[in-house]
Each structure stands twice: as C-alpha cells, then as structure tokens.
C-alpha positions in Angstrom: 74.1 30.1 85.3 71.5 28.9 82.8 67.9 28.4 83.8 67.3 24.8 82.9 64.6 22.7 84.4 65.5 19.1 85.2 62.2 17.9 86.7 59.7 16.2 84.5 56.6 18.1 83.3 53.2 17.0 82.2 53.9 18.6 78.9 56.5 15.9 78.3 53.8 13.2 78.4 52.1 12.2 75.1 48.5 12.3 76.1 47.2 10.5 73.0 49.5 7.6 73.8 48.3 7.5 77.5 44.6 7.6 76.5 45.1 4.9 73.9 46.8 2.7 76.4 44.0 3.3 78.9 41.4 2.4 76.3 43.3 -0.8 75.4 43.6 -1.8 79.0 39.9 -1.3 79.5 39.0 -3.4 76.5 41.4 -6.1 77.5 40.0 -6.1 81.0 36.4 -6.5 79.8 37.5 -9.3 77.4 39.2 -11.1 80.3 36.2 -10.7 82.5 33.9 -12.0 79.8 36.2 -15.0 79.2 36.3 -15.8 83.0 32.5 -15.7 83.2 32.2 -18.0 80.2 34.7 -20.4 81.7 32.9 -20.4 85.0 29.5 -21.1 83.3 31.0 -24.0 81.3 32.5 -25.6 84.5 29.3 -25.2 86.4 27.3 -26.7 83.5 29.8 -29.6 83.2 29.6 -30.4 86.9 25.8 -30.4 86.9 25.7 -32.8 83.9 28.3 -35.0 85.7 26.3 -35.0 88.9 23.1 -36.0 87.1 24.9 -38.8 85.3 26.4 -40.2 88.5 23.0 -41.1 90.0 24.3 -41.3 93.6 23.4 -39.4 96.7 26.2 -36.9 97.7 27.2 -38.9 100.8 27.4 -42.1 98.8 29.5 -40.4 96.1 31.8 -39.0 98.9 32.2 -42.5 100.4 32.9 -44.0 97.0 35.6 -41.4 96.2 37.2 -42.0 99.7 37.3 -45.7 99.1 38.9 -45.2 95.6 41.5 -42.8 97.1 42.4 -45.3 99.8 42.7 -48.2 97.3 44.9 -46.0 95.1 47.1 -45.1 98.0 47.4 -48.7 99.1 48.2 -49.8 95.5 50.8 -47.1 95.1 52.5 -47.9 98.5 52.6 -51.6 97.6 54.1 -51.0 94.2 56.7 -48.6 95.8 57.8 -51.2 98.4 57.8 -54.0 95.8 60.0 -52.0 93.5 62.3 -51.0 96.3 62.7 -54.6 97.5 63.4 -56.0 94.0 66.0 -53.4 93.0 67.7 -52.5 96.3 68.9 -55.0 98.9 69.0 -54.0 102.5 72.4 -53.0 103.9 72.6 -55.9 106.3 72.5 -58.4 103.4 75.2 -56.7 101.3 78.7 -58.2 101.1 81.6 -56.0 102.0 
C-alpha cells in the first residue's frame, strides 16, 4: 500500500495570492467606507440646506406634508374609482 496523503496541507496554499487578496480586500473596504462617509455628508448637507430654505417650523412642516399626503391619497382614490366606473360596469347592469 502506498503512503499517499489525501488531506489538504498549508503547503498547497499560495501564500502570495492569499496576502494579495487580503490587501485588495482591505483597500476596497477602506474605499467603500470613505465613499459611504462622503455620501452621508452630502445627504446631511443637502437636508440642512433644504430645511433652511423651507422657512417653516418643524411642526408646521410636518402638518403641511400630512395635508399633502392626504390630498394625494384622496386624488388617487378618486381617479381610481372614476376610471373603474368609466371602464367597467357593475355586474348587476350587465346583460346576459
């Protein structure tokens, strides 16, 4: 019987390739983190500029947005029912 080893060994691993992959992952992680920070800063800056431009107190702004949402919901529901009535007739009115 020959003495062959079938289990993997660390010697089978190309260490330069593993180290290179680790370095690339570290660089990519840092670049991703820097991009995320820059995006967050841009969003915070944009929201600050928008809030200064609005010139309303926070509760007034919240009430305005709530009224706008209710108006949009009512308009959408009205358009939905108008379209349904104009295209489809109720079953009771259909001829057989």
